Residue frames as a rotation matrix with the C-alpha (Angstrom) as fourth column:
UNK 1
0.012 -0.933 0.360 -20.06
0.167 -0.353 -0.920 -8.19
0.986 0.072 0.152 0.83
UNK 2
0.596 0.282 -0.752 -19.25
0.743 0.163 0.649 -8.60
0.305 -0.946 -0.112 4.51
UNK 3
0.775 -0.348 0.528 -17.54
-0.407 -0.913 -0.005 -6.15
0.484 -0.211 -0.849 6.87
UNK 4
-0.287 -0.922 0.259 -14.42
-0.774 0.064 -0.630 -6.33
0.564 -0.381 -0.732 8.95
UNK 5
-0.504 -0.049 0.863 -14.16
-0.692 0.620 -0.369 -9.82
-0.517 -0.783 -0.346 10.46
UNK 6
0.699 0.710 0.091 -16.31
-0.490 0.568 -0.661 -11.49
-0.521 0.418 0.745 7.83
UNK 7
0.144 -0.647 0.749 -14.69
0.500 0.701 0.509 -14.47
-0.854 0.301 0.424 6.00
UNK 8
-0.050 -0.327 0.944 -12.77
0.997 -0.066 0.030 -13.24
0.053 0.943 0.330 2.92
UNK 9
0.961 0.274 -0.044 -13.01
0.274 -0.961 0.015 -9.51
-0.038 -0.026 -0.999 4.07
UNK 10
-0.104 -0.993 -0.059 -10.03
0.967 -0.115 0.229 -7.38
-0.234 -0.034 0.972 3.11
UNK 11
0.486 0.358 -0.797 -10.10
0.201 -0.934 -0.296 -3.45
-0.850 -0.016 -0.526 3.04
UNK 12
-0.597 -0.685 -0.418 -7.70
-0.261 -0.326 0.908 -3.51
-0.759 0.651 0.016 0.18
UNK 13
-0.766 0.413 0.493 -10.30
0.638 0.579 0.508 -5.45
-0.076 0.703 -0.707 -1.87
UNK 14
0.292 0.908 -0.301 -12.87
0.826 -0.398 -0.399 -2.95
-0.482 -0.132 -0.866 -0.90
UNK 15
0.153 -0.285 -0.946 -10.73
-0.210 -0.945 0.250 -0.04
-0.966 0.161 -0.204 -2.16
UNK 16
-0.746 -0.577 -0.333 -9.46
-0.371 -0.057 0.927 -1.63
-0.554 0.815 -0.172 -5.33
UNK 17
-0.891 0.394 0.225 -12.28
0.450 0.709 0.543 -3.87
0.055 0.585 -0.809 -6.53
UNK 18
-0.063 0.992 -0.111 -15.31
0.997 0.069 0.048 -2.08
0.055 -0.107 -0.993 -5.06
UNK 19
-0.193 -0.037 0.981 -14.27
0.356 -0.934 0.034 1.57
0.914 0.355 0.193 -5.11
UNK 20
0.770 0.487 -0.412 -14.86
0.551 -0.183 0.814 1.93
0.321 -0.854 -0.410 -1.30
UNK 21
0.142 -0.782 0.607 -12.67
-0.214 -0.623 -0.753 4.21
0.966 -0.023 -0.256 0.66
UNK 22
0.723 0.233 -0.651 -11.73
0.450 0.556 0.699 2.36
0.525 -0.798 0.297 3.83
UNK 23
-0.006 -0.848 -0.530 -8.56
1.000 -0.020 0.021 4.19
-0.029 -0.530 0.847 4.56
UNK 24
0.431 0.026 -0.902 -7.55
0.255 -0.962 0.095 7.69
-0.865 -0.271 -0.422 5.45
UNK 25
0.951 0.048 -0.305 -6.82
-0.245 -0.482 -0.841 9.86
-0.188 0.875 -0.447 2.34
UNK 26
0.314 -0.926 -0.208 -3.00
-0.948 -0.317 -0.022 9.67
-0.046 0.204 -0.978 2.63
UNK 27
-0.328 -0.281 0.902 -2.91
-0.322 0.931 0.173 5.87
-0.888 -0.234 -0.396 3.19
UNK 28
0.642 0.640 0.423 -5.20
0.238 0.358 -0.903 5.48
-0.729 0.680 0.078 0.20
UNK 29
0.862 -0.203 -0.465 -3.04
-0.505 -0.442 -0.742 7.47
-0.055 0.874 -0.483 -2.04
UNK 30
-0.256 -0.949 0.182 0.12
-0.914 0.299 0.273 5.56
-0.314 -0.097 -0.945 -1.05
UNK 31
-0.236 0.127 0.963 -1.66
-0.134 0.978 -0.162 2.20
-0.963 -0.167 -0.213 -1.50
UNK 32
0.811 0.516 0.275 -3.09
0.225 0.159 -0.961 3.01
-0.540 0.842 0.012 -4.81
UNK 33
0.490 -0.729 -0.478 0.39
-0.871 -0.433 -0.232 4.27
-0.038 0.530 -0.847 -5.99
UNK 34
-0.428 -0.698 0.574 1.89
-0.700 0.657 0.278 1.00
-0.571 -0.283 -0.770 -4.91
UNK 35
0.231 0.745 0.626 -0.96
0.067 0.629 -0.774 -0.88
-0.971 0.221 0.095 -6.58
UNK 36
0.923 0.180 -0.340 -0.18
-0.265 -0.345 -0.901 0.90
-0.279 0.921 -0.271 -9.83
UNK 37
0.390 -0.901 -0.191 3.69
-0.858 -0.281 -0.429 0.68
0.333 0.331 -0.883 -9.78
UNK 38
-0.612 -0.741 -0.276 4.54
-0.526 0.643 -0.557 -2.36
0.590 -0.196 -0.784 -7.72
UNK 39
0.361 0.933 0.019 1.50
-0.677 0.248 0.693 -4.48
0.642 -0.263 0.720 -6.82
UNK 40
0.271 -0.335 -0.902 3.68
0.391 0.895 -0.215 -7.23
0.880 -0.294 0.374 -5.19
UNK 41
-0.713 -0.559 0.424 4.78
-0.095 -0.522 -0.848 -4.70
0.695 -0.645 0.319 -2.65
UNK 42
-0.165 0.790 0.590 1.29
-0.891 -0.376 0.255 -4.83
0.423 -0.483 0.766 -1.08
UNK 43
0.601 0.191 -0.776 1.71
-0.016 0.974 0.227 -8.57
0.799 -0.124 0.589 -0.44
UNK 44
-0.496 -0.823 -0.277 4.38
0.382 0.080 -0.921 -7.55
0.780 -0.562 0.275 2.11
UNK 45
-0.709 0.247 0.660 1.59
-0.613 -0.678 -0.405 -6.00
0.348 -0.692 0.633 4.30
UNK 46
-0.928 0.330 -0.175 -0.40
0.373 0.851 -0.371 -8.07
0.026 -0.410 -0.912 6.72
UNK 47
-0.219 0.960 0.175 -4.13
0.580 -0.016 0.815 -8.07
0.785 0.280 -0.553 6.82
UNK 48
0.321 0.340 -0.884 -4.16
0.946 -0.162 0.281 -6.94
-0.048 -0.926 -0.374 10.41
UNK 49
-0.638 -0.596 -0.487 -2.16
0.567 -0.792 0.227 -3.84
-0.521 -0.132 0.843 9.35
UNK 50
-0.817 0.416 0.399 -4.62
0.174 -0.483 0.858 -2.89
0.549 0.771 0.322 6.74
UNK 51
0.089 0.938 -0.336 -7.42
0.699 0.182 0.692 -3.34
0.710 -0.296 -0.639 9.25
UNK 52
-0.086 -0.305 -0.949 -5.62
0.886 -0.459 0.067 -1.19
-0.456 -0.835 0.309 11.73
UNK 53
-0.925 -0.378 -0.043 -5.23
0.306 -0.804 0.509 1.53
-0.227 0.458 0.859 9.21
UNK 54
-0.442 0.867 0.228 -8.89
0.382 -0.048 0.923 1.29
0.811 0.495 -0.310 8.20
UNK 55
0.439 0.590 -0.678 -9.67
0.831 0.019 0.555 1.88
0.341 -0.807 -0.482 11.93
UNK 56
0.716 -0.206 0.667 -7.36
-0.200 -0.976 -0.087 4.88
0.669 -0.071 -0.740 12.17
UNK 57
0.890 -0.418 0.183 -4.70
-0.138 0.136 0.981 3.00
-0.435 -0.898 0.063 14.23
UNK 58
0.216 -0.949 0.229 -0.97
0.447 0.305 0.841 3.02
-0.868 -0.080 0.490 13.78
UNK 59
0.927 0.297 0.230 -1.09
0.329 -0.349 -0.877 5.58
-0.180 0.889 -0.422 11.10
UNK 60
0.548 -0.810 -0.208 2.41
-0.741 -0.586 0.328 6.90
-0.387 -0.026 -0.922 11.70
UNK 61
-0.254 -0.557 0.790 3.69
-0.173 0.830 0.530 3.29
-0.952 -0.002 -0.307 11.27
UNK 62
0.472 0.525 0.708 1.56
0.557 0.445 -0.701 2.98
-0.684 0.725 -0.082 8.22
UNK 63
0.956 -0.074 -0.284 3.06
-0.242 -0.748 -0.618 6.07
-0.166 0.659 -0.734 6.48
UNK 64
0.049 -0.990 0.133 6.64
-0.820 0.036 0.571 4.87
-0.570 -0.138 -0.810 7.35
UNK 65
-0.195 -0.124 0.973 5.93
0.169 0.973 0.157 1.31
-0.966 0.195 -0.169 6.02
UNK 66
0.714 0.558 0.424 4.21
0.519 -0.014 -0.855 2.50
-0.471 0.830 -0.300 2.82
UNK 67
0.839 -0.450 -0.305 6.92
-0.525 -0.818 -0.236 5.19
-0.144 0.358 -0.923 2.19
UNK 68
-0.157 -0.917 0.366 9.66
-0.614 0.381 0.692 2.55
-0.774 -0.116 -0.623 2.63
UNK 69
0.081 0.234 0.969 7.94
0.509 0.826 -0.243 0.22
-0.857 0.513 -0.052 0.11
UNK 70
0.966 0.247 0.074 7.63
0.203 -0.553 -0.808 3.19
-0.158 0.796 -0.584 -2.33
UNK 71
0.545 -0.815 -0.196 11.20
-0.779 -0.579 0.243 4.10
-0.311 0.021 -0.950 -1.88
UNK 72
-0.159 -0.546 0.822 12.33
-0.165 0.836 0.524 0.57
-0.973 -0.052 -0.223 -2.36
UNK 73
0.534 0.476 0.698 10.45
0.659 0.283 -0.697 0.49
-0.530 0.832 -0.162 -5.70
UNK 74
0.976 -0.139 -0.168 11.98
-0.206 -0.846 -0.491 3.71
-0.074 0.514 -0.855 -6.75
UNK 75
0.125 -0.989 0.082 15.57
-0.758 -0.042 0.651 2.68
-0.640 -0.144 -0.754 -5.80
UNK 76
-0.141 -0.166 0.976 15.08
0.332 0.921 0.204 -0.74
-0.933 0.353 -0.075 -7.71
UNK 77
0.425 0.387 0.818 13.68
0.850 0.140 -0.508 0.95
-0.312 0.911 -0.269 -10.88
UNK 78
0.891 0.007 0.454 15.24
0.220 -0.881 -0.418 4.38
0.397 0.472 -0.787 -10.87
UNK 79
-0.033 -0.996 -0.083 18.59
0.500 0.056 -0.864 4.03
0.866 -0.070 0.496 -8.96
UNK 80
-0.413 -0.262 -0.872 19.81
0.908 -0.046 -0.416 5.61
0.069 -0.964 0.257 -5.78
UNK 81
-0.933 -0.096 -0.348 18.60
0.157 -0.976 -0.151 9.12
-0.325 -0.195 0.925 -6.71
UNK 82
-0.180 0.966 0.184 15.31
0.531 0.253 -0.809 8.21
-0.828 -0.048 -0.558 -8.24
UNK 83
0.290 0.310 -0.905 15.88
-0.400 -0.821 -0.409 10.19
-0.870 0.480 -0.114 -11.33
UNK 84
-0.155 -0.363 -0.919 17.41
-0.987 0.084 0.134 7.84
0.029 0.928 -0.372 -13.87
UNK 85
0.888 0.459 -0.001 16.36
-0.459 0.888 -0.009 4.34
-0.003 0.008 1.000 -14.87
UNK 86
0.137 -0.837 0.530 18.87
-0.390 0.446 0.806 1.75
-0.911 -0.317 -0.265 -14.02
UNK 87
0.488 -0.107 -0.866 20.76
-0.860 0.110 -0.498 0.45
0.149 0.988 -0.038 -17.05
UNK 88
0.998 -0.045 0.048 21.91
0.043 0.998 0.042 -3.16
-0.049 -0.040 0.998 -17.64
UNK 89
0.363 -0.929 -0.069 25.68
-0.737 -0.332 0.588 -3.63
-0.569 -0.163 -0.806 -17.04
């Protein structure tokens, strides 16, 4: 298992598949939440961003980006206020 820069390396794989902890705790919490409720949302994040977060760079941007993806998921599945499932019309 190679480190950053190795062919096939991805910090998300290290977190999810290998149980490593490459990200700061609050980033990890958000990433794991998205993995559980909306795994496709993680595909919207570039590898370079994950590597930045792993190295402690651009964390405010990371929080905002992950929170936006979480909010999008909640709006899609629970309506505008996040408290009621959407019903088919």
